[in-house]
C-alpha positions in Angstrom: 59.7 106.4 19.1 59.1 104.5 15.9 55.5 104.6 14.7 53.8 101.5 13.3 54.0 102.9 9.7 57.8 103.4 9.8 59.7 100.7 8.0 62.6 98.5 9.0 65.7 100.2 7.8 68.2 97.8 6.3 71.8 98.2 5.0 72.9 95.6 2.4 76.6 94.8 2.2 77.9 92.7 -0.7 80.8 93.1 -3.1 78.7 91.9 -6.1 76.6 94.6 -7.7 74.2 91.8 -9.0 73.7 90.4 -5.5 73.2 93.9 -4.0 70.5 94.5 -6.6 68.8 91.1 -5.9 68.9 91.6 -2.2 67.4 95.1 -2.5 64.6 93.9 -4.7 63.8 91.0 -2.3 63.8 93.2 0.8 61.8 96.1 -0.8 59.2 93.7 -2.2 58.0 93.6 1.4 56.1 96.8 2.4 57.6 96.8 5.9 61.2 97.0 4.8 63.3 99.8 3.3 66.9 99.5 2.1 68.5 102.7 3.2 71.9 102.1 1.6 74.3 99.5 0.2 78.0 98.8 0.8 80.6 97.2 -1.6 83.0 95.9 1.1 83.4 95.5 4.8 85.1 98.9 5.4 82.2 100.7 3.6 79.7 98.6 5.6 81.2 99.8 8.9 81.3 103.4 7.8 77.7 103.3 6.6 76.5 101.6 9.8 78.0 104.4 11.8 76.5 107.0 9.4 72.9 105.6 9.1 72.4 103.4 12.3 70.3 100.8 10.4 67.9 98.5 12.2 69.4 95.4 10.4 72.4 94.7 8.3 72.8 91.9 5.7 76.5 91.1 5.4 78.4 89.0 2.9 81.5 87.2 4.2 83.9 87.3 1.3 84.5 91.0 0.4 87.6 93.0 -0.6 89.5 95.5 1.6 87.7 94.3 4.8 86.0 90.9 4.9 82.6 90.4 6.5 83.9 88.7 9.7 86.2 91.7 10.5 83.4 94.1 9.6 81.1 92.3 12.0 83.5 92.7 14.9 83.7 96.5 14.2 79.9 96.8 13.9 79.4 94.9 17.2 82.0 97.0 19.0 81.1 100.5 17.6 77.3 100.4 16.8 75.7 97.0 17.7 72.7 96.0 15.6 71.3 92.7 14.3 73.4 91.3 11.4 72.2 88.6 9.0 75.1 86.8 7.4 74.6 85.9 3.7 76.8 82.8 3.4 78.1 80.7 0.5 77.3 77.0 0.6 80.9 75.7 1.1 82.6 73.9 4.0 84.8 76.9 4.5 81.8 79.2 4.3 79.9 77.1 6.9 82.8 77.2 9.4 83.1 81.0 8.9 79.4 81.4 9.4 79.4 79.7 12.8 82.4 81.9 13.8 80.2 84.9 12.8 77.4 83.7 15.0 79.7 83.3 17.9 80.9 86.9 17.3 77.3 88.2 17.6 75.6 87.8 14.2 71.8 87.2 14.6 71.5 84.4 12.0 72.5 83.5 8.5 71.0 82.7 5.1 72.8 80.3 2.7 73.1 81.4 -0.9 71.8 78.4 -2.9 74.3 78.6 -5.7 77.6 80.0 -4.4 79.0 83.5 -4.1 77.1 85.2 -6.9 73.9 83.3 -6.8 71.3 83.3 -9.6 69.1 81.3 -7.2 69.1 84.0 -4.5 65.4 84.9 -5.2 64.4 81.3 -4.3 65.3 82.1 -0.7 63.7 85.6 -0.7 61.0 84.6 1.9 63.6 83.3 4.3 65.7 86.6 4.0 62.6 88.8 4.6 61.5 86.6 7.6 64.9 86.7 9.2 65.3 90.4 8.8 61.9 90.9 10.5 62.8 88.5 13.3 66.1 90.2 13.8 64.4 93.6 14.1 61.8 92.3 16.6 64.5 90.6 18.6 66.5 93.8 19.0 63.4 95.6 20.3 62.8 93.0 23.1 62.8 94.4 26.6 66.3 94.8 28.1 65.5 92.2 30.7 65.4 89.5 28.0 69.0 90.5 26.9 70.1 90.4 30.6 68.7 86.9 30.9 70.7 85.8 27.9 73.9 87.2 29.5 73.0 85.2 32.6 72.7 82.2 30.3 76.2 82.7 29.0 77.6 83.0 32.6 75.9 79.8 33.6 77.5 78.1 30.5 80.9 79.2 31.6 80.4 77.5 35.0 80.1 74.1 33.3 77.7 71.2 34.0 75.7 71.5 37.2 76.2 69.3 40.2 73.0 67.5 39.4 74.6 66.2 36.2 77.4 64.6 38.1 75.0 62.5 40.0 74.0 60.5 36.9 75.3 56.9 37.1 73.1 54.6 35.0 73.6 50.9 35.1 74.7 49.4 31.8 71.4 47.7 31.2 69.3 50.9 31.5 66.6 51.1 28.8 66.5 53.5 26.0 66.0 57.2 26.9 65.8 59.8 24.1 66.0 63.5 24.3 64.9 65.1 21.0 65.5 68.9 20.6 63.9 71.0 17.9 65.1 74.4 17.1 65.3 77.0 14.2 66.1 80.7 14.1 68.6 81.6 16.9 69.3 77.9 17.4 73.1 77.7 17.1 73.7 80.1 20.0 70.9 78.6 22.1 72.2 75.1 21.6 75.7 76.3 22.7 74.1 77.4 26.0 72.5 73.9 26.6 74.5 71.0 25.1 77.9 71.8 26.6 76.3 71.4 30.1 75.3 67.8 29.5 77.9 65.7 31.4 80.0 62.7 30.5 78.2 59.5 30.9 74.8 61.0 30.1 72.6 57.9 29.8 70.4 59.1 27.0 70.4 59.4 23.2 70.3 63.1 22.3 68.9 64.1 18.9 69.1 67.7 17.6 66.9 68.9 14.7 68.1 72.3 13.7 66.6 73.9 10.6 69.7 74.3 8.5 70.5 73.8 4.8 72.6 71.1 3.3 76.3 71.6 3.7 76.1 73.3 7.1 75.2 70.6 9.6 78.5 68.7 9.3 80.4 71.8 10.2 77.9 72.7 12.9 78.3 69.2 14.5 82.1 69.6 14.4 81.8 73.0 16.1 79.5 71.6 18.8 81.8 68.6 19.3 84.7 71.0 20.2 82.6 72.5 23.0 80.6 69.5 24.5 81.6 66.8 26.9 79.5 64.4 24.8 80.6 63.4 21.3 78.6 65.2 18.6 78.2 63.9 15.1 76.1 64.6 12.0 73.4 61.9 11.4 74.5 59.0 9.1 72.0 56.6 7.5 72.1 53.3 9.3 74.3 54.4 12.2 73.5 53.1 15.7 72.1 55.7 18.1 74.0 55.3 21.3 73.4 56.8 24.7 75.9 59.5 25.7 76.1 60.9 22.1 74.5 63.9 20.4 73.3 63.4 16.8 72.6 66.4 14.6 70.0 65.9 11.8 71.6 66.2 8.4 70.6 69.4 6.4 68.3 68.6 3.5 67.2 65.2 5.0 64.7 64.1 7.6 66.1 62.2 10.6 64.1 59.1 11.5 64.6 56.7 14.4 64.1 53.1 13.5 64.3 50.0 15.7 66.6 47.1 14.6 66.0 43.8 16.4 69.7 43.1 16.9 71.2 46.6 17.0 68.6 48.6 18.8 67.9 52.2 17.7 69.2 53.3 14.4 69.3 56.5 12.4 67.6 56.6 9.1 67.7 59.5 6.6 64.7 60.0 4.4 63.4 62.5 1.8 59.8 61.6 2.9 57.6 63.5 3.4 58.7 65.6 0.4 56.2 68.3 1.1 57.4 69.1 4.6 58.1 72.8 5.1 61.5 72.1 6.6 64.0 69.4 5.9 65.0 68.3 8.5 61.6 68.6 10.2 61.2 68.5 14.0 57.7 66.9 13.7 59.0 64.1 11.4 61.8 63.2 13.8 59.6 63.4 16.9 56.9 61.2 15.3 59.5 58.5 14.5 60.8 58.6 18.1 57.3 58.2 19.4 56.9 55.1 17.2 60.1 53.6 18.3 60.5 54.4 22.1 58.2 54.0 25.0 56.5 57.3 25.7 57.7 57.7 29.3 61.3 57.6 28.2 61.0 60.5 25.7 61.9 64.0 26.5 60.8 66.6 23.9 62.4 70.0 23.8 61.3 72.9 21.6 63.5 76.0 21.4 63.6 79.3 19.6 62.4 79.4 16.0 59.8 80.7 13.6 56.6 78.8 12.8 55.2 75.8 14.6 57.4 72.8 13.6 57.4 70.3 16.4 54.4 71.7 18.3 52.0 68.9 17.4 54.4 66.2 18.3 55.2 67.8 21.6 51.5 67.4 22.4 51.7 63.7 21.4 54.8 63.1 23.5 53.1 64.6 26.5 50.0 62.6 25.8 52.0 59.3 25.8 53.6 60.0 29.2 56.8 61.7 28.0 58.1 64.9 29.3 58.2 68.2 27.3 60.1 71.4 27.7 59.5 74.7 25.8 61.8 77.6 25.9 60.2 80.7 27.5 59.7 84.0 25.6 62.3 85.8 27.8 65.3 84.0 26.2 63.8 82.9 22.8 65.3 84.8 19.9 62.0 84.1 18.1 59.1 82.9 20.2 57.3 81.0 17.5 57.9 77.3 17.8 57.9 77.1 21.6 54.9 79.4 21.8 52.9 77.1 19.5 53.7 74.2 21.7 52.6 76.1 24.8 49.4 77.3 23.2 48.5 73.7 22.2 49.1 72.5 25.8 52.2 70.5 24.7 54.6 71.8 27.3 55.0 70.3 30.7 57.4 73.1 31.7 58.3 76.5 30.2 61.8 77.7 31.1 64.5 80.1 30.0 67.4 78.6 28.0 69.8 78.8 30.9 67.7 76.4 33.0 66.9 73.8 30.3 70.1 71.7 30.6 69.5 71.2 34.3 65.8 70.3 33.7 66.8 67.7 31.0 69.4 66.2 33.4 66.9 66.0 36.2 64.3 64.3 34.0 66.8 61.8 32.6 67.8 61.0 36.2 64.2 60.3 37.0 63.8 58.0 34.0 66.9 56.1 35.1 65.6 55.7 38.6 62.2 54.6 37.3 63.8 51.9 35.2 66.0 50.7 38.1 63.0 49.9 40.3 
């Protein structure tokens, strides 16, 4: 058994000697982390994972001999452990990153300036936090992992029968589902959004903490898997029911009401001092200001910190309905836990039940408006 004083053992894999040095310095600046070795390419990374059995691996994608994606598949097959992808900020890099997440990577960190990044130290805190979150997630009770497997099985079965019962009249009022999520979000959203059926009579907004350059690719990836169309938020675009809009990385997504067009998306840099951009709190606040409380469904999923927790309380106070992901399936039980502790969750549920709960609540909103 590991004692409290033993450190998190990390293997760093990157083909750049400069990047390896930077990552080692960042990680070892935290007293809870020890870099046990480095690797210059994917093949060496696999060999050293088998040799050292690290707690966490940071893995570059573009490497000689064996690329990071191939190395990830070998690691997951031969000696599974949490892997953090260190990704370049390019369209191609973003698509490959989401492929890595589907293959089992825990999360990713975007290099702020390309493949060999002089700005890597700017994101040092994020790297350290995600390494720690990955380590803690791997130490969760086995039951939690079994529940996640159950989630994946339910996803394969497609939308529930309850979803097929939704048949809203054309004049139904505005119903908004706003989902906030951070670390572990891409996988969790893939367990929920594909289960929302055609004809879903609500606007769905997704605020995923993600850097600029990644959300467009993420929206395209979701669009391939969902019954509903998925798009990245565009300033001034009409927010239509039966669509999923993903907040644009580096911008806050606001909901504004236009007298002639109805609900519109607005992209803003304000507030500048928000910890995250996009911010769940900022989007939820704008929804509260634009839509009647009883027609808002707030959802807070896995993630570090407490973004969205205060506005979940406000949505609930105004007669809306709020759902927080339970600890058993949360990759990181931070954001939903904060909402629960502040009495901002009407219901706490594992990820594999959340789609059905959303569908049921939207049905209730439709029936309530039809009276």
